[in-house]
N, C-alpha and C positions, 0 to 999 in steps of 0.2 A: 464520577469515577476518578480517582486520583491517578496522576501520572507518576510512573516509576522514576525516582530521582537517583541517578547513578552519576557519581562524580568521575572526573577524568582518571583519577588513580584507580578507582574500582573497575573502570572500563579496561584500563591497561592490564591490571592483574587478571581479570576474567579472560581477556584476549590471550595472555601468556599461558594461562592454564588450558584454554581450549586449543592453543597451538601444540602444547605438550601432548594432550589427548589425541589430537589429530596425527601427530608423528607416531605415537604408539599404535594407534589403530591402523594406520596405513603401512607402516614398515614392519611391525612385529606380529600383529594379530590379523594378518590377512593371508589368504590362500593364493599362492602364485604358481601358475603353470606356464608353459611356453606360449600359450595362446591367450590366457585369461588371468586377470587379477580380481579377486573377490575380497572386498573390504567394506567396513562400515565407517570409513573416514568422512562421509558426508554428514554424519550426525553432529560433530562439533562445528562444522561449517554452517549447518542449518541453525543451530543454537546461537552461534555468533551473529548470523544475519538477523535473527529475530530480536535478540536483545541489544545488539550493538549497532546494527545498521550495515549498509552495503560497503562503506569504506573499510570498516574493520574486517568484514568477511572477505573482501578482495585482498586485503593485506595478509590475512591469515592463510588464504589459499595460496598466494604467491610465496610467502615465507615457508609454509609447510612443504611445498614442492621443492624449493631451493635448499632448505636445510636438510630435508630428507634425501635429496639427491647427492648432496655433498658429504653427509655423514654416513649414510647407509645406502650406497648405490647398488642397483641391480641392473645396470645397463649404462650406456653413455648418456651424458647430460646434454640437453638441447634447450636453449632459452625460450624457444618458441612454445614449448609445452607449458612452461611457467606462465608466460604471457597469456596464452589461451585459457589456462585454468583460472587465472584472475579475472579475465574479461568475461568468461562464461558465468562466473558467480555474480559479477556485477550486473550483467544483462538479465540473468534470471531474477535477481532481486527487483530490478526496475520493472520487469514485466508483471510479476505477481503481486506487487504492492502498489 
């Protein structure tokens, strides 16, 4: 079986596209109530973790939370949520692979 050869430029472009999809799914195409937020923003993170690895998935999770909170806020920003989002993605990747 041949290994998928992805250059660094292709990885960066794919990461940027997945970050854009993550922002759209989490900020615009989600249902927000006072108690619950329903979105499909885990899909780009899952694709990123499968194709690009845990470092890119952690970076995309942290950047998605940071950019989304700065550009499209729906509450106050707390850095602890960004750190926990990145760490959870990294830990989940290392447990399942």
